[in-house]
C-alpha positions as CSV (number, residue, x, y, z in Angstrom):
1,M,2.4,7.2,17.8
2,K,3.8,3.7,17.1
3,H,7.3,3.4,15.8
4,Y,9.4,0.7,14.3
5,L,13.1,0.4,13.6
6,V,13.3,-1.3,10.2
7,V,16.7,-3.0,9.4
8,E,17.6,-4.4,6.0
9,S,20.5,-6.8,6.0
10,H,22.1,-9.6,4.0
11,P,24.2,-12.7,4.7
12,S,27.9,-12.3,3.9
13,H,27.6,-15.1,1.4
14,P,24.7,-17.2,0.0
15,D,26.3,-20.3,1.4
16,R,26.1,-18.9,4.9
17,L,22.3,-18.2,4.8
18,D,21.4,-20.9,7.3
19,E,24.1,-19.6,9.8
20,F,23.0,-16.0,9.2
21,N,19.3,-17.0,9.9
22,R,20.2,-18.9,13.1
23,W,22.4,-16.1,14.4
24,Y,19.8,-13.4,13.6
25,D,16.8,-15.3,15.1
26,E,18.5,-16.9,18.1
27,I,21.1,-14.4,19.1
28,H,20.8,-10.9,17.5
29,I,17.0,-10.3,17.8
30,P,16.9,-11.3,21.5
31,E,19.9,-9.1,22.3
32,V,18.4,-6.1,20.6
33,V,15.0,-6.6,22.1
34,A,16.6,-6.7,25.5
35,L,17.8,-3.1,25.0
36,D,15.8,-0.2,26.5
37,G,13.2,1.1,24.0
38,F,12.5,-2.2,22.3
39,V,9.3,-4.2,22.6
40,G,9.7,-7.0,20.1
41,G,11.1,-8.0,16.7
42,T,9.7,-9.7,13.6
43,R,12.0,-10.8,10.7
44,L,10.9,-11.1,7.2
45,A,12.5,-13.0,4.3
46,A,12.0,-12.5,0.6
47,A,9.5,-15.1,-0.6
48,D,10.4,-14.7,-4.3
49,A,13.4,-16.0,-6.3
50,D,15.6,-12.9,-6.1
51,G,16.4,-13.4,-2.4
52,G,16.4,-9.8,-1.5
53,P,17.4,-8.5,2.0
54,S,16.3,-9.8,5.3
55,V,14.1,-7.2,6.8
56,T,13.6,-6.9,10.6
57,L,10.8,-4.9,12.2
58,Y,11.6,-3.9,15.8
59,E,8.6,-2.5,17.6
60,L,9.7,0.5,19.7
61,E,8.4,2.2,22.8
62,G,9.3,5.7,24.0
63,D,11.7,7.9,22.1
64,P,12.5,6.0,18.8
65,H,15.8,7.9,18.3
66,E,16.9,6.9,21.8
67,A,16.2,3.2,21.1
68,K,18.3,3.4,17.9
69,R,21.1,5.1,19.8
70,N,21.0,2.2,22.3
71,V,21.7,-0.2,19.5
72,H,24.8,1.8,18.4
73,I,26.0,2.2,22.0
74,A,25.6,-1.6,22.7
75,A,27.4,-2.4,19.4
76,A,30.3,0.0,20.2
77,A,30.6,-1.5,23.7
78,K,30.7,-5.0,22.2
79,K,27.6,-6.0,24.1
80,L,26.0,-7.4,20.9
81,N,27.3,-10.7,19.6
82,M,27.9,-10.0,16.0
83,S,28.5,-12.6,13.3
84,D,30.7,-12.6,10.3
85,S,27.7,-14.3,8.5
86,L,26.3,-10.7,8.4
87,S,27.4,-8.7,5.3
88,Y,28.9,-5.3,5.8
89,G,28.9,-4.7,2.0
90,P,26.3,-3.4,1.8
91,I,26.1,-2.4,5.4
92,P,22.7,-3.0,7.1
93,K,20.3,-0.1,6.6
94,M,18.5,1.1,9.7
95,R,15.4,3.4,9.5
96,I,13.0,4.7,12.1
97,M,9.5,4.4,10.7
98,A,6.3,5.9,12.2
99,V,3.0,4.1,11.6
100,Q,1.1,6.4,9.3
101,S,-2.1,4.3,9.3
102,E,-3.3,0.8,10.0
103,Y,-6.2,-1.0,8.3
104,S,-7.7,-4.4,8.8
105,K,-10.2,-6.2,6.6
106,P,-13.6,-6.0,8.2
107,R,-14.7,-9.4,9.6
């Protein structure tokens, strides 16, 4: 079964959105994907006017709970370069999601 770690996060201030995007795309995603249990990462941004959260889909392999633990362990050991452009109010939401079904338009 395919799993994803889905993370919702926000910049610490709207004026820091560019810094937040650079940090997330150039530093954070590569550091997380380098951890055991991670295959890749895709980040989504709201396309409408309300802004909404940044949503990152990390594709996982193996035990998804172990992969999530690896993020917490790396963060606690200060092995992830965090940025103060990331908001902790609200704190990022992390959820393990299993692919229920996939469908593609017939060609």
